[in-house]
N, C-alpha and C positions, 0 to 999 in steps of 0.2 A: 564647532562640531565637525567631524569628518563627513564626507559625502556618503551616500549609500546607493550603490548601483544594484539593480534588481532585474529579474526576468519578468517582462510584462506581456500579458496576453493582449494582442492587438486586434484580433478578430480571427475567424476561421482560417486555420492553416498558417498563422503568423504569430511569432513572438519576437521580442526585441529586448536588448539590454539597455535600460534607461536609468537615469538618476531620480530617486525618490527621496522623501524626507528621511532623515536619520530617526530611528525609533525614539519615542518619548513614552513616559509612563502614563499615557493617556491614549485612548482609542479615538482617532480623528475621523472625520468624514472622508469618504473616498469611494471608489468603485466597489460595489457589493456590500457596503457597510449598512447594516440595518439602522435606521434612524434612532431606534431605541438604544443602540450601542454607542452612538456618537457622544463624545465627551466623557465616556466611562473612565474613571480614575483607576490606575493600576499601581498602587503603592506596594502591592504584593508581588510585583513583577521583576524580571531581570532582563537586561539587554545583553545579547550575545554577539561576539565576533564570530561569524560563521566559519567553521573549519571545513565542513563537508555538508553538502546539500544535494539530494538526489532528484533525478527526473523519474517520475512515477507514471505508470500506465493510467492512473486516475487523472493526472495532469493532462495526459494525451487525449483523453475523452473530451476535455474542455477545449483543448487547442484544435481539435478536429471540428469544433462547432457543434458537438453532440450534446451540449448542455445549455442552460440559460446563463452561463457565465458572462458578465459584462466586459466589454473591452476596457483595458486599463487596469485589470486586476493583476496585482503582483502575485506570482505563482510560487508554489513550493511548500510542502508540508513535511518533508523528511530532513530534519535539521540536527546537526551535531556542532557544538561550538564551545567557545571559551567565554565565561562570564566576565563582562567588563564593567557592569554597573548593576546595582541592586536597589530596589525600593526600600523605603524606611520600614516596611512591615516584614521584610525577608529576614529570617532568623538563622537558617542553617546553611543555605547556599552562600558561598563566598566568591568575591572577585578573584579570578584566576582559576576557578574550578573548570575542568573540562567535562562536558555533560552531553547526554543524549536527550532529545526532546521528543516525547511521544506525539505522534501526529494528532491524536485526540486532545483537544483543549478541555480540561476538566477543572472544576472548582474544588473538589475534595470535600464539599460541605453538603451537597444534596443527597437525597435518599439513594439515587442511582450510584453516585460516586462511592458512598459508604458501603454499597453492596458489591463494589468492584466493577460496575458497569460504566466505566469511564467513557465509552464510546457514545453514550447517550446522556451526558451530563445535562441537567435541567437549567443551569444558571448562566451559561456562556453564549447562548445563541437564541435571540428572540424569535427566530423563524421556526425552529423545531428543536427537539432534543438532539444533542450532539453537535460538535463543532470541530473545525480543523483550520489550520493556517492556509491562506491563499487558495480557498476553495469555494465553489459556487454554493450559495444558500447556507453558508456556515457561519454567518454572523459578521463577516467582513474583517476578520483578523488578518493582518498583512502577511503575505507569504514569505517564506524563508530562503527562496533561491535568490539570495542577496548577500551583501557584505556584512550586514548587521540585521538582527531580528529581535523582536520583543516576545517574551514568554510570560504570560500572566500566571499567578499562583505558583511562583517558582519553587517554593519549598515542596509543594505537592507534585508538580509536574516533572521536575528535572531529575534525571538519573545521573548522579555524579560517578565518574570513573575513579576507582580508589587509588590508582597509580597513574599520574598524568603521562610520564615517560613511556610506560608500558602501553598505555592506551594509544599514544601517538604512533607507536610501532604497529599497532593492529587497527589503525583508524579505518581502513577500507572495510574490514569486517564489522567494526563497531558502528560505522555509519548506517549499517542495515538494521540497527535496533529501533530506529525511529518509526519504521513502518513495515517493510516487506518481510523481514524475518519473523517478527511476532505475528504478522498477518498470515503468512504461510503456516506458521506453527499453530495458530488458532484454527485454521482450516483443518489441519491434521488432527488436532485434539478433539474438535467438535465432530469430526468424522469417526472418532473412536479408534484411531490408529494405536496399536500397541505391539508388543512382542509377537512376531510371527505373522503380522497382518499382511494381506495382499491389498494393494492400494492403487486406485486409478486417479490420476491427476489430469484434469482437462485444462490444457494451456501450458505451454513451455516458455511463457514470458517470465520476467523476474519473480513475480509472486508464485507462479506455478513451480519454478525451480526452487524457490524458498520452501514451498510446501513439500516438495520431494525431499529436500535436505532435512526438513523437520521430521518427515516420516521415517527416514533412516535413523535420525537421532532418537526417535521414539521406539525403535526396534522393529520396523517393518521388514518382512522377509523379501517381498517383491514390490517395487514401485514402478508402475507403468505410466508414462507421461505421453499425452496425446497433443498433437498440434498439426498445423498445415505447413509450417516453415521448416525446411530441411536444416538450416543453420541452428535453429533453436533445438530441434530434436538431437542434433549432434552434440550440443552443449549438455543436454540431459544425459546422454549416454556417457559423457566424459566422467561422470562421477557415479556410474553404476546403475542408472535407470534403464529399464526396458522402454521401448518407444513404439508409438503407433502414429502413422500418417493417416489422419482421418479423411484425407482426400481420396484414399484408396478404397474406402468402403466402410461398412458398419464396424464401429469399435468393438462391438460384442464378439464378432467373428474373430477379430485380431486378438482379443483378450483370450479367447478359447485356444488359439494357436500358441500363445505364450504359457498359459496356466494349465491347459487341459480341460478347462471348464469356462463357461462364458460369463461368469460373475466374479466380483471381488468382494472383500469384506467391507471396504471403506472407499468412498469417493469424494473428490474435492473439485469444486467448480472454481477455477482460477481464471476464467475468461470474462464472464459478465455479459452485459447487454449487447455488446457488439459482436456476438457470436455469429459464426458462419455455419452453413449446413455441412453435411458429410457426404462422401462419395461424389457422385455427379453433381451434387448441389453445393459443392464446397466453395464455389466462388460467389455464392449468393448469401446475403446477410439473413440469418434466421435466429432472432434473438432468444427463442426458447429452446433451441436445439440442445445446448449443453445441459440445461436443467432436466430435460426429458431423458437425455442419454445417461446422466449420472443416476437417475432413478432406475433406468432400465438395467444398468450393469451392476448395481449394488444388490447383494443377496438380501432376502427377506430378513427383517429384523435388524438390518444394518443402519448406518447413519451416513448423512451427506453434509459436508462442510461447504459453505458457500461464501468464501471471501471475495469472489468476483463481484464487481460493482454492478448494481441495478439502480436505475434512477426513476424519479417520478415525472421528470420532464426531459424528453428527447426530441428536439425539433427536427433532427435528421432521420428519424425512424421511417421505415418503409410503409407503415400503415397507421391509421388514426389511433387505434388502440394502443400500439406500442409507444406512441408519442406521450402517453400518460403512464407508461410502465405496465400496461395490461398485456400480458403475454399468454399464449395458448399452451399452458403447461398441463401435463397429464397428472393432475393431483390425485385422480382416482387410482392410478398405478402406484403412486407413493403410499396412499392410504392402504391399498390392498396388501402391500408388502410390509406394512408397519414400519416404514422408514422414519427416522428422526432427521429433522432439518435444522440447521443453525445458519442464520443470515446476519447481515449488518456489519458495521465497523468493528474491527478487532479492538478489544479493550487492551491496548498495548501494555499498560502498567501491570496487567495480570501476568505478563510473561517476560518483560524486558530485562529485569534483574537476573533471572535464571539463565536467559540466553546470553547475557553479558558474561556470566561466569563460565558458560560453556565455551565462549570465544576465548576468554582470557586464559583458560586452562587447556586450550588446544583440543577440544572435543568436537569441533566442527570447523569447516572452512567455507563459510557462507559466501564470502567475496569471490573466491575461486569458482564456486559452483554457479553463481549468477553472472560470472565474467564481469566483475566490477571494473569499469573503465573511467579513469580520472581525466577530466577535461577542465579547461578554464571557464570562468563565468562568461567570457566573451564568446566561447564556443557553444554556448547553450542552444542557439538556434539550429546549429548543425546537428547537435545531439538529438534535439527533438525531431528533426527531419529524418535522421538515420533510424531512430527508434520507431518512427511511424512506418518506415519501410521494412520493419521486421528484424532489425539488427539484434543479434543474440548477445546483448550487452545490457548491463545496468550502469547508466551514466551517472557518475559522481562529479558534481561541480566543486571546484576548489577555488573559492573567490579570492583568497589571499596568498595562494601559492605555498600553502603550509604542508601539503601532503607529499611526502618523499617517496 
């Protein structure tokens, strides 16, 4: 068997590229693997040669030490690859197929999967509903920031690209289908974005930029992106967004300056639990700030999409309540305005085929909008460090040097 080099979480602030076992059609013991999953047979699985695998802001939360992720965990849940082996129960996926892997691991058999709620599959994670590759409390499935990766329930989970040569030409864009593009799109859809909408997107990281891209794809008239980082705001302006620097004051005042009124039709929280305050409070961590702001700036009867990550365990939180995910949100305000809220993992399979078609037929330029930047697997530690310092880039790892 060939080796399998992967990005490993070593502890707060540290990752390294190390050699791990080549994937097998069996889930073995290791960091973060629930004992109930050890020895699980995967005859329905496929092994991929990874063509592209991205660094995600959700990975960064773990690397900062802000979750209960164990050292030794192989990271990475945004995977695009070529099938090199299939289990005996795989019927439709073939060796040689180029595929996108939804970051949600789903069985296709439980009631949630059958209802399209693949982000909360009931059969793949003994800890809780929902699972993902290389992620804390998600069952222990090995991460895909590696040379090779295992995907269970391959016929159900994998999205095959119809033309391999065409897909390789657009691989930077198609690599975004595993997570951030569907996640941003889910945020926009659940916020009710449609033709002529005015939209507020909190956060100009990759998911925020993907949400802004999705809002334009859905017909928004104005997309306002808010952040603290100048470079990220510049990236948002590069494809037509209005921008707000929240360090300069209340977003509501700045929205009024742009729109002539202080509210928008739809709002999206693409920040999550490591949010900072606004104005003079911008350098302090205030985990409920964005949730309260999106309620404040959304018109009565509107909706809020929340693709930003919130956790049940945050050892680095500033107060005891926040360490268990208890935040001081103004639910009364949201209730009084009859706002609708949607939270949780994006069910990627609900959107990825349609977004693939939009990419293949040149209806969107997601890689350009998120500033996709290809680096080698060995450069992953540098990519993590630069991303942590606010680089306006979406880092795409190229383990085999296949991206031209």
